[in-house]
Residue, then its C-alpha position, 0 to 999 in steps of 0.5 A: m715550443s718554437e713558432q715553426a712547431k706552432k704553425p703546422g698544428r694551427g694549419l691542421k686546425i684550420a684544414l680540419a675546420l674546413s673539412l668539418a665545414v665541407n663535409l656537414a654542408i654535404v651531409g645538410l645537402v643530403a639530409g634536406t633532400v631525404i626529408g624535404f617535401g614540397p607543396m601539398g606533402e609531395r616529394d620535392d626535387p633534390r636536384l632543386r635543393a643540390l642546385g642551391l634552390g632549396p625554397f623553390a624545391m618546395a614551391l615550384s609545382r609539380e609542372d613548373r619543376a619539370g619545365f625547370g629541369a627541361r631547361i637546365d643544361r644537364a651536361t654543364v651539371r654534371a661537369e660541375r658535379r664531377a668537379l665538385g667531387e674532384g675538388l673534395n678528393d683534392l681537399r682530402e689529400a691536402l689534408r693529409t699531406e705533412p706538412f699541410d699544403r695550404a696551396a693545394g687545400a686553397a686550389a681545391l677550395a677555389r675548384m670547388r667554389d667555382a663549380t658552385v657558382t657555375l651551378q647556381t648560374v645555372s640554376h638561377d637563369a633556368l628558375l628565372d626563364q621558367i618564372a618568366q614564362m608563367p602567367a601572372a596569376d601562377r607567379a602569385a601563387l608561387a610567390d605565396r608558396f615560396a613565402r610559406a616554404l621560407r617560413r618553414m625553413g627559417g621563420h622568415r616573415s613576409p613583409g607586410 
């Protein structure tokens, strides 16, 4: 079998692996949103998980989650979520192209990466703004709940 005959197969395997990874990430976000619970067993805010702030989804109080939500630029979040969806559609189309269009796949993944970075930047800024306005006692309580959330999520140990 010639080298050229092997390359499309390898590219297809890479594309399928990338597709599987993206799909698993989406399934993980959805599953985490469905089964996630916050302090005192209350439901966490899926917006926090979708913005990459999983442990804080469980650690922030209801009032602080509301304050966080009020600080988020919803138009930016909507635009970047739309860009993520469009990137997924573009990646799907690249996967169906014969031969595999690596450049189109790379462009789709870059679009999704840029949207994710923007979403995280927006959410991190809002989270830091929310935390900065908290009294010291509330921040200490948040730190304790955050440590518990980290342990539940992945077995992280508290320093000390």
